[in-house]
N, C-alpha and C positions, 0 to 999 in steps of 0.2 A: 525549043525554047531557048532565047537569048538570055544571056548572065543577068541582064537588067531585070528582065521578067522573073527569073528564079530568086533573084534577091528580094523582089517586092513580095514574093509569095512567101518567103521566110519571115520577113517583117511582119506581115500580116497575121500569120499564124502565132507569132510571139505575143503579139498585141491580144489577139483573141484568147490565147491561153492565160495571159496574166489578169485579163478581165474576168474570166472564169473563177480564178483562184480567189480574187478579192471578193467575188460575190458569194461563194460557197464557203469559205473558210470560216472556222469559228473566230469570235473575237478574241484578241489577245488578252492575256490575263491582265489584270490591272498592276500598274507597278507599284510595289510596296513603299516607294520612295516619295510616293505623292504625299503631301501634307496630312491628308485625311486619315490615310493607312498608316501613316508614321505615329499619328497622335494614338491611334487605337493600339498600336503596338506597344508604345510606351506605357499607356494605362495598363495593359495586360502585364507587362513585365514588372511594374510597381504592385500590382496586386499580389502576383505570385511571391515577390520578395517579401511583402507584408505578412502573408501567410506562413512563409517560412520561417521568418522571425518569430511569429507567434508560437510556432510548433517547438522552436528551438527553446523559446523562454518559458513554457510551460513545464513547471517541476513535476517530476514523477512521484506518485504516492508511496510512502514508506508506512505500511500498516502495521500497528501496535495493538494487539487483542489481548484483553485480559480475561481469564476464566477465574471469577471469584467465588470461593466458598462464602455462602451467605446463610447457611444453616444455624439452627438454633444455638449450638456449641460456640459459634463466634460470637455470640452476645455476652460471653463471659471475660473477665479480666481485661476489659477495654480493648479486645481484639477487633471488633467491629469499628470502633471509633479510630484505632490506629490506621486501619486500612482504609477508611474513608479519607482522612487526612492525608495520607500518603498518595493516594490516587489523585486528589485535587492538587497536591504540589507538583505532581509529575505532568499532569495535564496543562497546568500553569506554565510550568518551564518550556513544554513543547510548543505551545502557543506562541512563545516570543522568539522562537528559533527562526533563522533565516530560510527562506523558502526558494532560494535560487536555484538548487540543484534537486531537493528532494522536500517533500511536503508530508510531513507526518501527520498520519491519521490515527484516531483511537476509537476503539469498540470496547465495550464491556459486556460480558455474558455472566451472569449470575446464576448459582444453583443453590437455592434454598427454599425448600418447599417445592419449588418447580423451577425449571431451567427457563431462563428468558433472556433476551436482548435488552439489557438494561440501559446501554446507550448504544445506539446504531453506529456503525463505522462511519466518521465524519472527520474532516480536517481538524485538527487540534485548535487552531486559531479561531475556528467558528463556534466552539464549545463555550457557552456563556455560563454554564454551570449544568450539574445534573443531581438528580435526587439521590440523596444519600443512602448507602444500603442499610437495611434492616435485617436483624439476624432472626429467622424463623424457620420452622419446618426441618425436614429431613435433608439428606444430601444426594440429589438426583444428579451425580456427575457423569454419567452414561448419556443422559439427555443433552447435557451440555457439550458433550464431545460431538454428538450429532449436530448441534447447532454451529458449532465453529467449523466443522468439516464442510458444512452445506455453504457456510459463508466464504471460506477459502476456494471453494471449487465454482463460486459465482463469479464469473468473468465480467458481469455488468458492474458489479460492486468492488471487485478487485482485478483491474484490468491487466492483461499479460504484460504491460509496460512497467507494472508496480515493481519496487524494488522488493528483497526478500522480506517477508512478513516476520513480526516478532510475536510468538504466542507464549503468554506467562500464565501458568497454572499454580493456583494457590489454594490450599486446603488445610485444615486442622483436624480431619476425620477420616472414616472410611465411607466408600459411595454406599448409598443404600437402595441402588437400583443395579439392574443388569447392565454393567458397564464394560465387561470384557470385550464383547463383540464392537461395539462403538469406539472403543479405545483402539483396538486394532485396525479398524477401518480408517481411523483418523491417522494413526501412525503409518499406514499403507498408502495413505493419499499422496500423490506425486507432489502436491504443493505443500503438505504439512511436512513432508521428508525435506524439503528445500527451506523451510522456515527455521529461524533460530528459535529454539523452544527452551524455556526457563521455567524453573519450579522452585517454590518456596513452601516448606512443611512448617506449618504453625503449632507449636506445643508438641508434647510427647506422644499424642494419640493419632497424628497424621499417619496416612499409608506411605511411608517412606519408599517402599520397595516400587510402587506404582508411580510415584513422583520421579522417582529416579530413571524410571524406564521412558517416561515422557521427556524429560531434559536430554537434548541432543548436543550440547557444546561441552565438549572435555574440559575447556578452560572455564565453564561455569557449571559445576556440579550442583545437585540440590542444595538450597539453602536453608538452613534450620534457623527459624526464628524462635527464640527462647522467651522474648517478651516485646512490648509494643514498640521500644527503641529499634528492635531488630527489624521490624517491618518496614520502619521509615529508612534504615540503612538499605535494605534490599532494593527498595524502589528508588533510592537515589543512585545506586548501581546502574539500575535499568535505565534511568534517565540519562547518566553519563555516556552509556555504551550507545543509545540510540542517537542522541544529540552529536556524538562523534561521528557516527556513520553519515549524518547529514551533510557536514562539512568535508568528507573524504572524497578524493578523487574518484573513488569507487564506492558507492554507497551499499552496495550488494554484498560487500566483505564484512565480516565479522570485526567488531571493535573489542578491545578489551573489556572484561567484566569484572570491576574492581570494586569489592564492597568496602566503603570506607570505615575507619575503626570506630568503635563505639564512644561516645562522648562521656569520659569518666566523670564528669561533673553532674551527670544525670542520674537520679535514682529512680531505677525501675524494677518492679518485681516480676519474677520469672512466671511464666504460664504454668499453671498446675495440670 
């Protein structure tokens, strides 16, 4: 075979192979640089950016849960009236706080006759008002401990991204139900251990030993309220401590708990 014939055969085979490759090869992927693909890509990037901004801008909840004695003895010497007024002032102040980093949420569990969720845990700025506490019945504190433990462990109501909760226990007497086991279960709860726990004993008949065991902040030992004015002072200290946390770089850290001095001009009789 001459060289010309050999060269012709090679060219024929090359053309035949190329034709087969172009016939059976899969279509090339679309060029992302085409206008249509580029627009879709830009839209996706913008959407992801918007979602990221929304996630960053959403404040994390900071729950404040009050366990309040509303038994019959709280109806004496203006105790329940002072508690109602102090609670309203605290919630009102919380509602006006900046929600840039943390959103204060408030819940109120009462135990007077029966334990119940008097105010479900909700953002303070959305509280338009709540029914005033009425003093009646016995002191089922153990049932209240069960309620607050269940609330703390409910990750739908208090998500994992929430800041450390604040638990506040207020009482003027002794529990009237089987409270020891619920109290231990609460104190052993992982979330209750991480929470900042504060306690106030109202009057001389409060179970100070139990309240002292409840409180876990060395800088905020059990506070003793001798009169209605002291109840207001305690709640002002709670308010200042919580609002300070909301403006902190790390709201998970405890803030100083400083009870303001009494107003010397106010005349207030001690609880008997």
